[in-house]
C-alpha positions as CSV (number, residue, x, y, z in Angstrom):
1,M,-33.3,-40.0,155.9
2,A,-32.5,-36.8,157.8
3,Q,-29.8,-36.9,160.4
4,S,-31.0,-36.8,164.0
5,R,-30.5,-33.2,165.2
6,G,-31.5,-33.6,168.8
7,F,-34.7,-32.7,170.6
8,R,-34.0,-29.0,171.4
9,T,-33.0,-28.2,167.9
10,A,-35.9,-30.1,166.3
11,N,-38.4,-28.5,168.7
12,R,-36.9,-25.0,168.2
13,R,-37.1,-25.4,164.4
14,Y,-40.7,-26.7,164.7
15,K,-41.8,-23.7,166.8
16,F,-40.0,-21.3,164.6
17,L,-42.0,-22.6,161.7
18,F,-45.3,-23.4,163.5
19,W,-46.1,-20.1,165.2
20,P,-45.5,-17.8,162.2
21,L,-47.6,-20.2,160.0
22,M,-50.4,-20.0,162.6
23,A,-50.2,-16.2,162.7
24,V,-50.4,-16.1,158.9
25,Y,-53.3,-18.5,159.0
26,V,-55.3,-16.4,161.5
27,A,-54.5,-13.2,159.6
28,V,-55.7,-14.8,156.3
29,I,-58.9,-16.2,157.8
30,L,-59.7,-12.9,159.5
31,G,-58.8,-10.9,156.5
32,A,-60.8,-13.0,154.1
33,K,-63.8,-13.0,156.4
34,F,-63.9,-9.2,156.8
35,L,-62.5,-8.1,153.4
36,I,-64.1,-10.5,151.0
37,D,-67.9,-10.2,150.5
38,E,-69.1,-13.7,149.8
39,D,-72.1,-12.5,147.8
40,T,-70.5,-10.0,145.5
41,A,-66.8,-11.1,145.3
42,P,-65.7,-12.7,142.0
43,A,-65.0,-16.5,142.2
44,W,-61.3,-16.0,141.6
45,L,-61.0,-13.9,144.7
46,N,-62.7,-16.6,146.8
47,V,-60.3,-19.2,145.3
48,V,-57.3,-17.1,146.2
49,G,-58.7,-16.7,149.7
50,A,-59.1,-20.5,150.0
51,I,-55.7,-21.2,148.7
52,A,-54.1,-18.6,151.0
53,A,-55.8,-20.2,154.0
54,T,-54.7,-23.7,153.0
55,V,-51.0,-23.0,152.4
56,P,-50.2,-22.3,156.1
57,L,-51.9,-25.5,157.2
58,V,-49.9,-27.5,154.7
59,G,-46.9,-25.8,156.1
60,V,-47.9,-26.9,159.6
61,L,-48.1,-30.5,158.3
62,Y,-44.7,-30.1,156.8
63,A,-43.4,-28.8,160.2
64,I,-44.8,-31.9,162.0
65,W,-43.2,-34.1,159.4
66,R,-39.8,-32.4,159.6
67,Q,-39.8,-32.5,163.4
68,S,-40.5,-36.2,163.3
69,E,-37.7,-36.7,160.8
70,E,-35.2,-34.7,163.0
71,T,-35.7,-36.7,166.2
72,D,-34.9,-40.2,167.3
73,E,-36.9,-43.3,166.5
74,Y,-38.8,-43.4,169.8
75,T,-40.1,-39.8,169.4
76,R,-40.8,-40.4,165.7
77,M,-42.9,-43.4,166.6
78,K,-44.9,-41.5,169.2
79,Q,-45.5,-38.7,166.6
80,L,-46.5,-41.1,163.9
81,K,-48.8,-42.9,166.3
82,S,-50.5,-39.6,167.1
83,M,-51.0,-38.9,163.4
84,R,-52.3,-42.4,162.9
85,D,-54.8,-42.0,165.8
86,G,-55.9,-38.6,164.5
87,G,-56.4,-40.0,161.0
88,L,-58.3,-43.1,162.3
89,I,-60.6,-40.9,164.4
90,T,-61.2,-38.6,161.5
91,A,-61.9,-41.4,159.1
92,G,-64.3,-43.1,161.6
93,V,-66.2,-39.8,162.2
94,T,-66.3,-39.2,158.4
95,F,-67.9,-42.6,157.8
96,L,-70.4,-42.1,160.6
97,V,-71.4,-38.6,159.3
98,G,-71.6,-40.0,155.8
99,F,-74.0,-42.8,156.8
100,L,-76.0,-40.5,159.0
101,Q,-76.5,-38.3,155.9
102,I,-77.3,-41.2,153.6
103,F,-80.0,-42.4,156.1
104,D,-81.4,-38.8,156.4
105,V,-80.6,-38.5,160.1
106,I,-78.6,-35.3,159.8
107,G,-78.3,-32.6,157.1
108,A,-75.3,-31.5,155.2
109,V,-72.0,-31.0,157.2
110,D,-69.3,-28.7,155.9
111,I,-66.2,-30.7,154.9
112,F,-64.0,-28.1,156.5
113,W,-64.8,-29.5,159.9
114,F,-63.1,-32.8,159.1
115,G,-59.7,-31.1,158.8
116,T,-60.3,-29.3,162.0
117,L,-61.3,-32.7,163.6
118,F,-58.0,-34.2,162.4
119,F,-55.9,-31.5,164.0
120,F,-58.0,-31.8,167.2
121,A,-57.8,-35.6,167.4
122,Y,-54.0,-35.5,166.5
123,G,-53.4,-33.0,169.3
124,M,-55.4,-35.0,171.9
125,S,-53.6,-38.1,170.9
126,C,-50.2,-36.3,171.3
127,L,-51.3,-35.2,174.8
128,F,-52.5,-38.7,175.8
129,N,-49.3,-40.2,174.4
130,R,-47.2,-37.9,176.6
131,I,-49.1,-38.5,179.8
132,G,-49.8,-42.2,179.1
133,R,-47.6,-45.2,179.5
134,T,-43.9,-45.3,178.8
135,V,-41.7,-48.1,177.6
């Protein structure tokens, strides 16, 4: 297990990794959208664009994990609870959407939105855990 480095150091290291990864993610998404023509581009170029857009998001997940490892047990517990809540909300919505599709209530939903839903639910859970009850 990683040694506890303190909140300031852990938060600084998290932000130092998070913001550049988000900048790369936005640049890749915008670059892929405007530079790759979906109709005429070869399949390998679309695959490279998809991988390039995924790598920064995996890096963000790593940054979240590393921050939780570098802080104390209480902060780690709050972080993991937020990830748990985000995962549970995402799983619940995924089941609901799947059943709505099976029963022909809704049409196809792009799977991309479930990753976005996870990050949104995780962020909201972090926010509610900060302003919610304390020990």
